[in-house]
PDB file of N, CA, C and O in Angstrom:
ATOM      1  N   MET A   1    -114.903  19.926  40.896  1.00  0.00           N
ATOM      2  CA  MET A   1    -114.570  21.254  40.445  1.00  0.00           C
ATOM      3  C   MET A   1    -113.105  21.328  40.025  1.00  0.00           C
ATOM      4  O   MET A   1    -112.796  21.920  38.991  1.00  0.00           O
ATOM      5  N   ILE A   2    -112.204  20.747  40.797  1.00  0.00           N
ATOM      6  CA  ILE A   2    -110.780  20.764  40.462  1.00  0.00           C
ATOM      7  C   ILE A   2    -110.535  19.967  39.191  1.00  0.00           C
ATOM      8  O   ILE A   2    -109.718  20.360  38.357  1.00  0.00           O
ATOM      9  N   PHE A   3    -111.234  18.855  39.038  1.00  0.00           N
ATOM     10  CA  PHE A   3    -111.064  17.993  37.869  1.00  0.00           C
ATOM     11  C   PHE A   3    -111.385  18.740  36.579  1.00  0.00           C
ATOM     12  O   PHE A   3    -110.671  18.592  35.588  1.00  0.00           O
ATOM     13  N   SER A   4    -112.439  19.530  36.580  1.00  0.00           N
ATOM     14  CA  SER A   4    -112.802  20.268  35.369  1.00  0.00           C
ATOM     15  C   SER A   4    -111.827  21.402  35.078  1.00  0.00           C
ATOM     16  O   SER A   4    -111.633  21.754  33.914  1.00  0.00           O
ATOM     17  N   SER A   5    -111.212  21.980  36.098  1.00  0.00           N
ATOM     18  CA  SER A   5    -110.274  23.071  35.851  1.00  0.00           C
ATOM     19  C   SER A   5    -108.988  22.576  35.208  1.00  0.00           C
ATOM     20  O   SER A   5    -108.326  23.346  34.512  1.00  0.00           O
ATOM     21  N   ILE A   6    -108.615  21.333  35.415  1.00  0.00           N
ATOM     22  CA  ILE A   6    -107.422  20.781  34.767  1.00  0.00           C
ATOM     23  C   ILE A   6    -107.629  20.748  33.264  1.00  0.00           C
ATOM     24  O   ILE A   6    -106.720  21.090  32.507  1.00  0.00           O
ATOM     25  N   PHE A   7    -108.793  20.346  32.829  1.00  0.00           N
ATOM     26  CA  PHE A   7    -109.052  20.255  31.401  1.00  0.00           C
ATOM     27  C   PHE A   7    -109.295  21.613  30.757  1.00  0.00           C
ATOM     28  O   PHE A   7    -109.302  21.716  29.531  1.00  0.00           O
ATOM     29  N   LEU A   8    -109.492  22.637  31.542  1.00  0.00           N
ATOM     30  CA  LEU A   8    -109.706  23.967  31.000  1.00  0.00           C
ATOM     31  C   LEU A   8    -108.417  24.779  30.940  1.00  0.00           C
ATOM     32  O   LEU A   8    -108.468  25.982  30.686  1.00  0.00           O
ATOM     33  N   GLY A   9    -107.281  24.163  31.165  1.00  0.00           N
ATOM     34  CA  GLY A   9    -106.010  24.846  31.006  1.00  0.00           C
ATOM     35  C   GLY A   9    -105.348  25.269  32.296  1.00  0.00           C
ATOM     36  O   GLY A   9    -104.583  26.232  32.294  1.00  0.00           O
ATOM     37  N   ALA A  10    -105.609  24.592  33.398  1.00  0.00           N
ATOM     38  CA  ALA A  10    -105.005  24.969  34.665  1.00  0.00           C
ATOM     39  C   ALA A  10    -103.541  24.545  34.742  1.00  0.00           C
ATOM     40  O   ALA A  10    -102.825  24.966  35.650  1.00  0.00           O
ATOM     41  N   ILE A  11    -103.090  23.720  33.805  1.00  0.00           N
ATOM     42  CA  ILE A  11    -101.691  23.300  33.800  1.00  0.00           C
ATOM     43  C   ILE A  11    -100.892  24.360  33.057  1.00  0.00           C
ATOM     44  O   ILE A  11    -101.029  24.527  31.845  1.00  0.00           O
ATOM     45  N   GLY A  12    -100.070  25.059  33.790  1.00  0.00           N
ATOM     46  CA  GLY A  12     -99.279  26.139  33.204  1.00  0.00           C
ATOM     47  C   GLY A  12     -97.901  25.666  32.782  1.00  0.00           C
ATOM     48  O   GLY A  12     -97.586  24.482  32.898  1.00  0.00           O
ATOM     49  N   PRO A  13     -97.082  26.580  32.293  1.00  0.00           N
ATOM     50  CA  PRO A  13     -95.737  26.225  31.833  1.00  0.00           C
ATOM     51  C   PRO A  13     -94.859  25.638  32.946  1.00  0.00           C
ATOM     52  O   PRO A  13     -94.054  24.742  32.693  1.00  0.00           O
ATOM     53  N   GLY A  14     -95.013  26.136  34.162  1.00  0.00           N
ATOM     54  CA  GLY A  14     -94.240  25.599  35.282  1.00  0.00           C
ATOM     55  C   GLY A  14     -94.577  24.154  35.567  1.00  0.00           C
ATOM     56  O   GLY A  14     -93.699  23.351  35.885  1.00  0.00           O
ATOM     57  N   SER A  15     -95.843  23.827  35.454  1.00  0.00           N
ATOM     58  CA  SER A  15     -96.273  22.452  35.667  1.00  0.00           C
ATOM     59  C   SER A  15     -95.717  21.532  34.590  1.00  0.00           C
ATOM     60  O   SER A  15     -95.324  20.402  34.879  1.00  0.00           O
ATOM     61  N   TRP A  16     -95.684  22.007  33.355  1.00  0.00           N
ATOM     62  CA  TRP A  16     -95.129  21.182  32.267  1.00  0.00           C
ATOM     63  C   TRP A  16     -93.650  20.920  32.490  1.00  0.00           C
ATOM     64  O   TRP A  16     -93.165  19.830  32.187  1.00  0.00           O
ATOM     65  N   VAL A  17     -92.926  21.897  33.013  1.00  0.00           N
ATOM     66  CA  VAL A  17     -91.503  21.715  33.302  1.00  0.00           C
ATOM     67  C   VAL A  17     -91.324  20.657  34.386  1.00  0.00           C
ATOM     68  O   VAL A  17     -90.445  19.802  34.279  1.00  0.00           O
ATOM     69  N   LEU A  18     -92.144  20.711  35.417  1.00  0.00           N
ATOM     70  CA  LEU A  18     -92.061  19.712  36.480  1.00  0.00           C
ATOM     71  C   LEU A  18     -92.392  18.315  35.957  1.00  0.00           C
ATOM     72  O   LEU A  18     -91.747  17.341  36.347  1.00  0.00           O
ATOM     73  N   ILE A  19     -93.376  18.210  35.093  1.00  0.00           N
ATOM     74  CA  ILE A  19     -93.729  16.919  34.511  1.00  0.00           C
ATOM     75  C   ILE A  19     -92.579  16.384  33.663  1.00  0.00           C
ATOM     76  O   ILE A  19     -92.253  15.199  33.725  1.00  0.00           O
ATOM     77  N   ALA A  20     -91.967  17.266  32.871  1.00  0.00           N
ATOM     78  CA  ALA A  20     -90.837  16.850  32.029  1.00  0.00           C
ATOM     79  C   ALA A  20     -89.665  16.390  32.889  1.00  0.00           C
ATOM     80  O   ALA A  20     -89.021  15.392  32.563  1.00  0.00           O
ATOM     81  N   LEU A  21     -89.378  17.088  33.968  1.00  0.00           N
ATOM     82  CA  LEU A  21     -88.297  16.675  34.856  1.00  0.00           C
ATOM     83  C   LEU A  21     -88.588  15.330  35.518  1.00  0.00           C
ATOM     84  O   LEU A  21     -87.690  14.502  35.670  1.00  0.00           O
ATOM     85  N   ALA A  22     -89.836  15.118  35.909  1.00  0.00           N
ATOM     86  CA  ALA A  22     -90.212  13.841  36.520  1.00  0.00           C
ATOM     87  C   ALA A  22     -90.036  12.700  35.525  1.00  0.00           C
ATOM     88  O   ALA A  22     -89.542  11.634  35.892  1.00  0.00           O
ATOM     89  N   VAL A  23     -90.432  12.908  34.272  1.00  0.00           N
ATOM     90  CA  VAL A  23     -90.261  11.879  33.246  1.00  0.00           C
ATOM     91  C   VAL A  23     -88.784  11.606  33.013  1.00  0.00           C
ATOM     92  O   VAL A  23     -88.376  10.453  32.868  1.00  0.00           O
ATOM     93  N   LEU A  24     -87.991  12.654  32.977  1.00  0.00           N
ATOM     94  CA  LEU A  24     -86.550  12.499  32.787  1.00  0.00           C
ATOM     95  C   LEU A  24     -85.929  11.707  33.934  1.00  0.00           C
ATOM     96  O   LEU A  24     -85.077  10.847  33.709  1.00  0.00           O
ATOM     97  N   LEU A  25     -86.345  11.990  35.137  1.00  0.00           N
ATOM     98  CA  LEU A  25     -85.811  11.257  36.284  1.00  0.00           C
ATOM     99  C   LEU A  25     -86.264   9.799  36.302  1.00  0.00           C
ATOM    100  O   LEU A  25     -85.495   8.912  36.672  1.00  0.00           O
ATOM    101  N   LEU A  26     -87.505   9.553  35.904  1.00  0.00           N
ATOM    102  CA  LEU A  26     -88.022   8.186  35.928  1.00  0.00           C
ATOM    103  C   LEU A  26     -87.396   7.307  34.851  1.00  0.00           C
ATOM    104  O   LEU A  26     -87.031   6.163  35.121  1.00  0.00           O
ATOM    105  N   PHE A  27     -87.270   7.828  33.640  1.00  0.00           N
ATOM    106  CA  PHE A  27     -86.837   6.992  32.529  1.00  0.00           C
ATOM    107  C   PHE A  27     -85.370   7.182  32.169  1.00  0.00           C
ATOM    108  O   PHE A  27     -84.784   6.294  31.550  1.00  0.00           O
ATOM    109  N   GLY A  28     -84.769   8.279  32.523  1.00  0.00           N
ATOM    110  CA  GLY A  28     -83.377   8.528  32.181  1.00  0.00           C
ATOM    111  C   GLY A  28     -83.242   9.094  30.785  1.00  0.00           C
ATOM    112  O   GLY A  28     -84.152   8.988  29.963  1.00  0.00           O
ATOM    113  N   GLY A  29     -82.096   9.695  30.529  1.00  0.00           N
ATOM    114  CA  GLY A  29     -81.867  10.364  29.254  1.00  0.00           C
ATOM    115  C   GLY A  29     -81.742   9.427  28.075  1.00  0.00           C
ATOM    116  O   GLY A  29     -82.046   9.818  26.948  1.00  0.00           O
ATOM    117  N   LYS A  30     -81.298   8.186  28.305  1.00  0.00           N
ATOM    118  CA  LYS A  30     -81.091   7.251  27.193  1.00  0.00           C
ATOM    119  C   LYS A  30     -82.381   6.563  26.771  1.00  0.00           C
ATOM    120  O   LYS A  30     -82.499   6.149  25.618  1.00  0.00           O
ATOM    121  N   LYS A  31     -83.332   6.433  27.654  1.00  0.00           N
ATOM    122  CA  LYS A  31     -84.580   5.733  27.343  1.00  0.00           C
ATOM    123  C   LYS A  31     -85.586   6.616  26.621  1.00  0.00           C
ATOM    124  O   LYS A  31     -86.417   6.101  25.872  1.00  0.00           O
ATOM    125  N   ILE A  32     -85.538   7.921  26.820  1.00  0.00           N
ATOM    126  CA  ILE A  32     -86.542   8.820  26.255  1.00  0.00           C
ATOM    127  C   ILE A  32     -86.568   8.785  24.721  1.00  0.00           C
ATOM    128  O   ILE A  32     -87.660   8.742  24.154  1.00  0.00           O
ATOM    129  N   PRO A  33     -85.423   8.801  24.016  1.00  0.00           N
ATOM    130  CA  PRO A  33     -85.492   8.695  22.547  1.00  0.00           C
ATOM    131  C   PRO A  33     -86.128   7.388  22.075  1.00  0.00           C
ATOM    132  O   PRO A  33     -86.847   7.370  21.076  1.00  0.00           O
ATOM    133  N   GLU A  34     -85.863   6.300  22.791  1.00  0.00           N
ATOM    134  CA  GLU A  34     -86.490   5.022  22.435  1.00  0.00           C
ATOM    135  C   GLU A  34     -88.001   5.097  22.621  1.00  0.00           C
ATOM    136  O   GLU A  34     -88.760   4.605  21.786  1.00  0.00           O
ATOM    137  N   LEU A  35     -88.433   5.709  23.710  1.00  0.00           N
ATOM    138  CA  LEU A  35     -89.872   5.846  23.954  1.00  0.00           C
ATOM    139  C   LEU A  35     -90.535   6.706  22.880  1.00  0.00           C
ATOM    140  O   LEU A  35     -91.632   6.390  22.420  1.00  0.00           O
ATOM    141  N   MET A  36     -89.873   7.788  22.481  1.00  0.00           N
ATOM    142  CA  MET A  36     -90.436   8.673  21.460  1.00  0.00           C
ATOM    143  C   MET A  36     -90.480   7.987  20.099  1.00  0.00           C
ATOM    144  O   MET A  36     -91.433   8.174  19.343  1.00  0.00           O
ATOM    145  N   ARG A  37     -89.448   7.188  19.778  1.00  0.00           N
ATOM    146  CA  ARG A  37     -89.467   6.439  18.519  1.00  0.00           C
ATOM    147  C   ARG A  37     -90.628   5.455  18.506  1.00  0.00           C
ATOM    148  O   ARG A  37     -91.321   5.319  17.497  1.00  0.00           O
ATOM    149  N   GLY A  38     -90.839   4.771  19.620  1.00  0.00           N
ATOM    150  CA  GLY A  38     -91.953   3.842  19.721  1.00  0.00           C
ATOM    151  C   GLY A  38     -93.290   4.542  19.591  1.00  0.00           C
ATOM    152  O   GLY A  38     -94.201   4.035  18.937  1.00  0.00           O
ATOM    153  N   LEU A  39     -93.412   5.701  20.207  1.00  0.00           N
ATOM    154  CA  LEU A  39     -94.644   6.479  20.118  1.00  0.00           C
ATOM    155  C   LEU A  39     -94.881   6.937  18.683  1.00  0.00           C
ATOM    156  O   LEU A  39     -96.005   6.871  18.186  1.00  0.00           O
ATOM    157  N   GLY A  40     -93.828   7.399  18.019  1.00  0.00           N
ATOM    158  CA  GLY A  40     -93.956   7.843  16.627  1.00  0.00           C
ATOM    159  C   GLY A  40     -94.349   6.720  15.694  1.00  0.00           C
ATOM    160  O   GLY A  40     -95.192   6.906  14.817  1.00  0.00           O
ATOM    161  N   SER A  41     -93.742   5.545  15.873  1.00  0.00           N
ATOM    162  CA  SER A  41     -94.100   4.425  14.994  1.00  0.00           C
ATOM    163  C   SER A  41     -95.526   3.950  15.276  1.00  0.00           C
ATOM    164  O   SER A  41     -96.227   3.515  14.363  1.00  0.00           O
ATOM    165  N   GLY A  42     -95.951   4.031  16.519  1.00  0.00           N
ATOM    166  CA  GLY A  42     -97.330   3.663  16.845  1.00  0.00           C
ATOM    167  C   GLY A  42     -98.334   4.607  16.205  1.00  0.00           C
ATOM    168  O   GLY A  42     -99.374   4.170  15.711  1.00  0.00           O
ATOM    169  N   ILE A  43     -98.031   5.895  16.210  1.00  0.00           N
ATOM    170  CA  ILE A  43     -98.907   6.880  15.574  1.00  0.00           C
ATOM    171  C   ILE A  43     -98.951   6.652  14.068  1.00  0.00           C
ATOM    172  O   ILE A  43    -100.013   6.745  13.453  1.00  0.00           O
ATOM    173  N   LYS A  44     -97.786   6.351  13.471  1.00  0.00           N
ATOM    174  CA  LYS A  44     -97.732   6.096  12.033  1.00  0.00           C
ATOM    175  C   LYS A  44     -98.564   4.867  11.662  1.00  0.00           C
ATOM    176  O   LYS A  44     -99.299   4.889  10.675  1.00  0.00           O
ATOM    177  N   GLU A  45     -98.449   3.804  12.446  1.00  0.00           N
ATOM    178  CA  GLU A  45     -99.244   2.605  12.188  1.00  0.00           C
ATOM    179  C   GLU A  45    -100.735   2.894  12.320  1.00  0.00           C
ATOM    180  O   GLU A  45    -101.539   2.384  11.539  1.00  0.00           O
ATOM    181  N   PHE A  46    -101.105   3.706  13.301  1.00  0.00           N
ATOM    182  CA  PHE A  46    -102.508   4.056  13.486  1.00  0.00           C
ATOM    183  C   PHE A  46    -103.040   4.827  12.287  1.00  0.00           C
ATOM    184  O   PHE A  46    -104.144   4.560  11.812  1.00  0.00           O
ATOM    185  N   LYS A  47    -102.252   5.788  11.794  1.00  0.00           N
ATOM    186  CA  LYS A  47    -102.676   6.568  10.627  1.00  0.00           C
ATOM    187  C   LYS A  47    -102.820   5.671   9.400  1.00  0.00           C
ATOM    188  O   LYS A  47    -103.789   5.792   8.650  1.00  0.00           O
ATOM    189  N   ASP A  48    -101.850   4.767   9.197  1.00  0.00           N
ATOM    190  CA  ASP A  48    -101.920   3.858   8.059  1.00  0.00           C
ATOM    191  C   ASP A  48    -103.155   2.961   8.143  1.00  0.00           C
ATOM    192  O   ASP A  48    -103.832   2.732   7.141  1.00  0.00           O
ATOM    193  N   ALA A  49    -103.441   2.459   9.338  1.00  0.00           N
ATOM    194  CA  ALA A  49    -104.602   1.598   9.513  1.00  0.00           C
ATOM    195  C   ALA A  49    -105.900   2.362   9.282  1.00  0.00           C
ATOM    196  O   ALA A  49    -106.843   1.819   8.707  1.00  0.00           O
ATOM    197  N   SER A  50    -105.957   3.606   9.720  1.00  0.00           N
ATOM    198  CA  SER A  50    -107.182   4.383   9.514  1.00  0.00           C
ATOM    199  C   SER A  50    -107.367   4.728   8.042  1.00  0.00           C
ATOM    200  O   SER A  50    -108.500   4.794   7.566  1.00  0.00           O
ATOM    201  N   LYS A  51    -106.263   4.953   7.303  1.00  0.00           N
ATOM    202  CA  LYS A  51    -106.366   5.189   5.862  1.00  0.00           C
ATOM    203  C   LYS A  51    -106.883   3.944   5.155  1.00  0.00           C
ATOM    204  O   LYS A  51    -107.739   4.035   4.275  1.00  0.00           O
ATOM    205  N   ASP A  52    -106.364   2.779   5.540  1.00  0.00           N
ATOM    206  CA  ASP A  52    -106.811   1.525   4.941  1.00  0.00           C
ATOM    207  C   ASP A  52    -108.297   1.297   5.200  1.00  0.00           C
ATOM    208  O   ASP A  52    -109.030   0.854   4.316  1.00  0.00           O
ATOM    209  N   GLU A  53    -108.730   1.602   6.412  1.00  0.00           N
ATOM    210  CA  GLU A  53    -110.144   1.436   6.760  1.00  0.00           C
ATOM    211  C   GLU A  53    -111.022   2.363   5.920  1.00  0.00           C
ATOM    212  O   GLU A  53    -112.090   1.955   5.465  1.00  0.00           O
ATOM    213  N   THR A  54    -110.590   3.586   5.715  1.00  0.00           N
ATOM    214  CA  THR A  54    -111.349   4.539   4.923  1.00  0.00           C
ATOM    215  C   THR A  54    -111.423   4.075   3.465  1.00  0.00           C
ATOM    216  O   THR A  54    -112.474   4.180   2.833  1.00  0.00           O
ATOM    217  N   GLN A  55    -110.319   3.568   2.937  1.00  0.00           N
ATOM    218  CA  GLN A  55    -110.300   3.090   1.552  1.00  0.00           C
ATOM    219  C   GLN A  55    -111.201   1.876   1.391  1.00  0.00           C
ATOM    220  O   GLN A  55    -111.870   1.740   0.366  1.00  0.00           O
ATOM    221  N   ASP A  56    -111.232   0.990   2.386  1.00  0.00           N
ATOM    222  CA  ASP A  56    -112.109  -0.188   2.326  1.00  0.00           C
ATOM    223  C   ASP A  56    -113.571   0.220   2.312  1.00  0.00           C
ATOM    224  O   ASP A  56    -114.370  -0.365   1.581  1.00  0.00           O
ATOM    225  N   LYS A  57    -113.929   1.214   3.108  1.00  0.00           N
ATOM    226  CA  LYS A  57    -115.325   1.676   3.133  1.00  0.00           C
ATOM    227  C   LYS A  57    -115.717   2.306   1.792  1.00  0.00           C
ATOM    228  O   LYS A  57    -116.834   2.111   1.312  1.00  0.00           O
ATOM    229  N   GLU A  58    -114.788   3.063   1.192  1.00  0.00           N
ATOM    230  CA  GLU A  58    -115.078   3.701  -0.102  1.00  0.00           C
ATOM    231  C   GLU A  58    -115.248   2.651  -1.191  1.00  0.00           C
ATOM    232  O   GLU A  58    -116.094   2.814  -2.070  1.00  0.00           O
ATOM    233  N   GLU A  59    -114.460   1.573  -1.153  1.00  0.00           N
ATOM    234  CA  GLU A  59    -114.556   0.529  -2.170  1.00  0.00           C
ATOM    235  C   GLU A  59    -115.850  -0.255  -2.039  1.00  0.00           C
ATOM    236  O   GLU A  59    -116.396  -0.712  -3.043  1.00  0.00           O
ATOM    237  N   ASN A  60    -116.352  -0.420  -0.819  1.00  0.00           N
ATOM    238  CA  ASN A  60    -117.569  -1.189  -0.598  1.00  0.00           C
ATOM    239  C   ASN A  60    -118.825  -0.392  -0.985  1.00  0.00           C
ATOM    240  O   ASN A  60    -119.872  -0.992  -1.226  1.00  0.00           O
ATOM    241  N   ASN A  61    -118.745   0.910  -1.047  1.00  0.00           N
ATOM    242  CA  ASN A  61    -119.926   1.726  -1.393  1.00  0.00           C
ATOM    243  C   ASN A  61    -120.034   1.911  -2.843  1.00  0.00           C
ATOM    244  O   ASN A  61    -120.962   2.569  -3.314  1.00  0.00           O
TER     245      ASN A  61
END
């Protein structure tokens, strides 16, 4: 029952602040921009790969 309530929006703004503070304490202020850059480049690569896959399927049909 508790597990399903988390996915239905039980995490409020206060919880997000606590999560952000925990991440800041764990990784430090200098590491977070590096992590975000890595995450952004990973998302960009994923989008590029999915576009290539879609174009390959269109060419084969």
